[in-house]
C-alpha angles and dihedrals in degrees: 000000000000115000121251110242089211090061095053123117108301094249091056099045116119123273114212122207115183138163145125123303116286094013092121102256097133093056091046092049092053093056094042091051091049092049095049101035092253141153123220124239113194117229096193124120094209103040087069090075120092114240097015093111113129098038094050095044088237114188112267123246091257091055092049090050089051095050125014111250127198135198094031118127093000096134134052122224088254092059133084118232125186143159094281092054090046094053092050094049095040092053090048091049092048092052090051093049092050092046087060089053093251133127119249109230108193112200131176150090105249101113094187090059093050089049093048091050095047102032102028131229095260116190101329109158121257115253115270108223096207094046091043090054091050093050093047088057092049118094112258091234091059092050091050090050090054091051092048090054100039104029113019095172091058091044089054095050106032123101098251092196092060109084092187093060093043092049092051092050092051091043092056091045092054096041095051104024088227131105114271090225095059094046093046090058089053094048093050095047096057111119130340120312115254115250118231121204087241134351111199126183116195119211140173137189115276097250091051092048092049091052093048092048093049091051092048093051092049089051092050093054091045089052092056109271092153093053092044091052093048090053093048091052088063089054096052106272092138091059097051105089094192096049090046088065089070109114112242099027097068092048092048091050089054088051091050088052090055096251095123138011121249096256091051091047093053091050092048092051089053091051094047091047092051090050091049092050089054091052090049091053091049090052094050092049087067093057120107131215095024134131116230116214113194115201129205120228092256093052115099131200087269091055089049090053090053090053092049094049090048092052090049092053094040109024092174 
């Protein structure tokens, strides 16, 4: 039986650093990993895809040379990647890090992946290809109407602008004949929750986050996001429904098709990123057994790392 990374010696148990996009968690994770002899495991649903570098703020080659990173570039644009695949690969990566006597530092903003890792996936049904194809061809409004009638709790909570989530909820409903919301509670309550050495969530005030997001988006476009997206289209980005959910790429593709000028595209990406950050924060507020670290505008990722290391050495 494979060992559980969460049951390793206390000094080798995983450290989790989460938060909304642009909050400064990657910079903090680098310094924490350096200080503790750790390796970073990405918890990001889009950084897994090869070539999606600028738009996902993927760590640069120099950063990866400085600290080993895992679960970056592990999927091609012609491959599906979901929470179940993430959990399998993350557990494998954690075991490898611990076998080297290092500390796994899990860092990212994909709340679903953190939840799947900590709470498990339970007995959720496997996707049905034929049904999935049918649902993908159904207007989103019709799917939401079905959810509203058959599963009001899910309709209330789900991100209605995310077709992938809506399709999955309706798929489970049709496959099982039971509300997605009730089953999800069962899946997530199976067994005891793993205990991380520390689970930190970084946060900032809204105005600070908006400024940081706007700056990041400007930097991405200056770094060549449009050219990167054009190249990825030639490699199949447009056909990967999961990868196409990545904010920035979809909007740039619409720009390349002539649907919007560049200035309008940049502004729209900023708006969508701010909306996404708000959804991330809402997700993390539901997490248990975590330590919130609120940062002031003048505090950098390095400052955040200092706060995390201090709390680790003096939890009180």
